[in-house]
Each structure stands twice: as structure tokens, then as C-alpha cells.
N, C-alpha and C positions, 0 to 999 in steps of 0.2 A: 444440415442439408438432407432432404428426403431422398430415399432410394428411388431409382428409376423404375423398379419393379413393384412399387406399392400399388396394391389393387384398390379398386373403388370401394370394396367392402372395408378394407383397413382404413381408408380415408374417412369413410362414414363413421366407423367406430371411433377414430381419433377425434373427429369433430364433436361427436356426442360426448365423449369423455371431457374434452376441453370445455364444452358448454356446461356440463354438470359441475365441473370443478369451479367454473366462474359463477354459476348460479347459486351454488351452495357455499361460496367463499371458502372452499377447501374442506368443508365439513361433510365429506363423503369418503367411503371406503372402496376397496376393490370389489367387494360384494355388491355395493350400490351401483358401481359402474357396470358390473356384469349383468345385473338385473335390468338396468336402464338400456344397455346396448344390445342385449341378447347374446353377447359373446362370453367366452369363458373368462374366469378371473385371471388365468395365465395370459390370455391374449391381452386383456386390459393392462396387466402388469408390464408386458413387453412393450406395448404401445407407449405407456407412460415413461418407461425407461428410455426408449428410443427418442421420444420427443423432449426429454429433459423435464418431465413433470413428476418425477418420483418423489419430490419433496413437497408437492403441491396439494396433497390430500392426507387424510388421517390414515394411519396404518392399521388401526384396530377400531372396531365398533365399541361404543361405550356399553357397559354392562347394563342390562335392562333392570332397573330398580323395581318395576312392577312385579317381577317374578318373586322378589324377596319381600314384598310388601306385607303379606299376611304373617310371615314368620317374624318380621321385624316388629309388627304391631303386637303380636303375642308376647314376644320377649320383653318389649317395653311395658306392657300391661303387667306381666309377672314381676318385673323389677319395681314398678311403682307400687304394686300391691305389697311387696315385701318391705318396702320402705315406709309406706304410710298406712298399711292395713287395707281392708276392703273398702274404706271410704273413698279411696282414690279411684 
């Protein structure tokens, strides 16, 4: 049951969070919610807990593999070169 003192701002944020969770099939984080709603991550977290949505989204963002790409390629090249020589 919603509190009687819920402000229109909180209702807007709650609706936006609900929409984002539904649209992304739960593949969103508090950071995504905060960016989408313009509210703080803490506010988004509190809204989710109050509404019972705490288990409806990802808790952490996946690690961005693009950042490791050049290092991974270099390491793989070095490994292949040591195994097969410079012909690889």
C-alpha cells in the first residue's frame, strides 16, 4: 500500500523505474535508473525497496570488455607467437 504522503515527483520516478524494469526485462541497474529518471541512486533504491522491486533488476553493471580488448589481444598474440613462432 502506498503512503498517503507520496509526492507527484516520487510517483513519477516510481513509474519511470517500473517502465525501465519492464522495458529492459530487468537488465538495468540503479545507475541506469538514476540516469533515466534524473533522481539519485539512493532515491531509486528506496523506491525499489518500498515498491517491492528490489529483486527485479541487476545489482551490478557488467564489466565493459571493450576496455580490456587491446590488452587481451596483445596477450593472445604473445601467447600464440610463443607457441607457434612468428608465423602465427
